[in-house]
C-alpha positions as CSV (number, residue, x, y, z in Angstrom):
1,M,49.7,109.8,-10.8
2,A,52.2,108.2,-9.5
3,A,55.3,110.0,-11.5
4,A,53.9,113.2,-10.2
5,K,53.6,112.1,-6.8
6,A,57.5,111.1,-6.5
7,N,58.1,114.0,-8.1
8,Q,59.8,112.6,-11.4
9,P,58.8,113.8,-14.7
10,L,55.7,112.5,-16.3
11,P,56.4,109.3,-18.6
12,D,55.9,109.6,-22.3
13,G,52.4,109.8,-23.8
14,T,51.1,111.2,-20.8
15,V,48.3,113.7,-22.0
16,I,46.3,116.4,-19.7
17,M,43.4,118.1,-20.6
18,M,42.1,121.3,-19.3
19,E,38.5,122.7,-20.1
20,D,37.8,126.5,-20.5
21,Y,34.7,128.1,-19.8
22,R,34.0,131.1,-19.7
23,N,30.5,133.3,-19.3
24,G,29.4,129.9,-17.5
25,A,29.8,127.8,-21.3
26,L,32.3,125.6,-22.3
27,Y,34.9,127.7,-24.6
28,R,37.3,125.6,-25.6
29,Y,40.0,122.6,-24.9
30,I,43.3,122.4,-24.7
31,V,45.3,119.7,-24.8
32,M,48.9,118.9,-23.9
33,E,50.6,115.7,-24.6
34,K,53.7,114.2,-24.0
35,R,56.1,112.3,-26.4
36,Q,60.4,112.4,-26.3
37,A,60.4,111.9,-30.2
38,W,59.2,115.8,-30.0
39,E,61.6,117.1,-27.7
40,S,64.1,119.3,-30.2
41,V,60.4,120.7,-31.7
42,S,58.0,121.6,-29.5
43,G,59.9,124.5,-26.9
44,A,58.4,123.2,-23.8
45,G,60.7,120.2,-23.5
46,A,58.8,116.9,-24.8
47,W,55.2,118.7,-24.8
48,L,53.2,119.5,-27.7
49,F,49.8,121.7,-27.2
50,R,46.7,121.5,-29.2
51,E,43.3,123.9,-28.6
52,F,40.2,121.9,-29.8
53,A,36.2,123.5,-30.1
54,P,33.6,122.5,-27.7
55,D,32.3,120.3,-30.4
56,R,35.7,118.5,-30.4
57,T,37.5,120.0,-33.9
58,P,40.8,121.1,-33.8
59,N,42.0,124.9,-33.9
60,M,43.8,124.8,-37.0
61,S,44.4,128.3,-36.4
62,E,46.8,128.1,-32.7
63,D,50.0,125.6,-33.6
64,G,50.4,125.2,-29.6
65,S,53.5,127.6,-29.7
66,R,51.7,130.0,-27.3
67,C,50.6,127.2,-25.2
68,A,54.2,126.2,-24.8
69,S,56.1,129.9,-24.7
70,C,53.9,129.8,-21.5
71,H,54.9,126.8,-19.9
72,Q,58.5,127.2,-20.4
73,P,59.1,128.9,-17.0
74,Q,57.4,125.7,-16.1
75,A,60.3,123.7,-16.7
76,A,61.4,122.7,-13.2
77,T,58.0,120.6,-13.1
78,D,58.2,119.0,-16.5
79,Y,56.7,122.0,-17.7
80,V,52.8,121.1,-15.9
81,F,51.4,123.9,-13.9
82,T,49.4,121.2,-12.1
83,A,52.5,119.3,-11.0
84,R,51.5,120.6,-6.9
85,Q,48.5,119.6,-7.2
86,M,49.1,116.7,-8.7
87,R,51.6,115.5,-5.7
88,A,49.0,116.1,-3.6
89,H,46.0,114.2,-5.0
90,Q,44.9,111.5,-3.1
């Protein structure tokens, strides 16, 4: 959070998780993790993305490329859609 509040890129090893609810029930978890070693393979900076079912098993039919393509326009905020909210968090 300190990096986000300072408007700096998030550090190596950062993990952001989102719970996706549909019709009031947990549909899936979406996780993004940042590792500098992934910079050349991710398509979204150093971030890789993975989707998990509600029972926390990985969805092997999703390789994260769809997530990466959606996050690409967010390069100015280190590929994170919620950077503004993170900066404002108390």
